[in-house]
N, C-alpha and C positions, 0 to 999 in steps of 0.2 A: 457636479453630477447630483441629480435630485435623489431623494430618499427612495423613490420608486425605481429609478434606474439602478441604484446600488442593490436594491432587493432583487431585481431581475438578474443582475450579474451574479449575485451570490447563488441564486437558485440554479442558474445555468451551470455554475461551477460545481455546486453540490451534486447535481444529477449527472455531471460529466466525469466524476471520479471513476475511472475504469482501468487502472493500471493492470489489475489482475487479468482482465479480458485481453489486453494487448499481449500478454505473456503467452497466451495459449497457442500462438503460432510460431513460437521460437523453435528453431531446428536443433533441439537437444533431446536427451532421453526423456521418456515419460516421467520418470521419477524426479529428475531435476526440474522439469517443467512444472510438475505438480507442486514441488516445494517452493519454486519461485512464484507460482500462482498464489499459494498461501501467503507468502510474504507480500505480494501485491495486494491481497485482500486486507491484510493488516494495515498497510499504508493507505489504502482506500478508506478504511474505517477512521484512521487518524485524521485524514484530510476532511472527511465528512463531518467529524466532530467539530473541527474548526469552522467549517462553512456553516453548519447548523447554528453554532453559538453566535457567529457574526450575524446570521439572519435574524436571530431572536434578540440579541443584546448589543449588536453593532461591533463592539471591541472585544478582543480576547486579552485579558490581563495576564501577567506573568504567572500568577498562581494557578489560574485555570489552564494555561498552556502546559505548565508542569504536570498538572493532574492528568490531562489528556495523554501526554507523552508517557507518563508512568503507567497509565492504564494499558498502553500498547507495548511497552518495553518487554515484558515477559513473552508475549506472543511473538514479537520480533526476534527475540533470542532463540525461541524454539524453531522458528522458520530458518534462521541462520544455521542451526545445528542440522536440520534436515537437508539443506542445500549442501553443506559441507560433506555430510555423510554420503549423499548421492554422488557428488563429484568424486569423492574418494573411492566409492564402490565401482565407479565407471572409468577411473583414470587409466586402467589397463588397456582400454581401447585406443587404437591408433588414430581413428577418425574422431576429431575433436567434436563433431556434431553429435556423437553418441554420449557425450558427457552430460 
């Protein structure tokens, strides 16, 4: 694969990170969907960092990968807390789609 083809693939990948948007149609409560949307945004940011770095420098070394993961770790933990709280708040419903 040529350098230009790699660049085009990375750009396509970079602009294609949209986990958060795919979550918006899940049949769950608004609160849980919003919390999952936030978690998807965090994942999108992490994947975008990797793509951008590969676009500019080709490889992501272990030190850089650890730095990216650490940067998103706290946000991911916050998202997990919101998801858990939302599910716990809605667990009394019998219809699972309301969780």
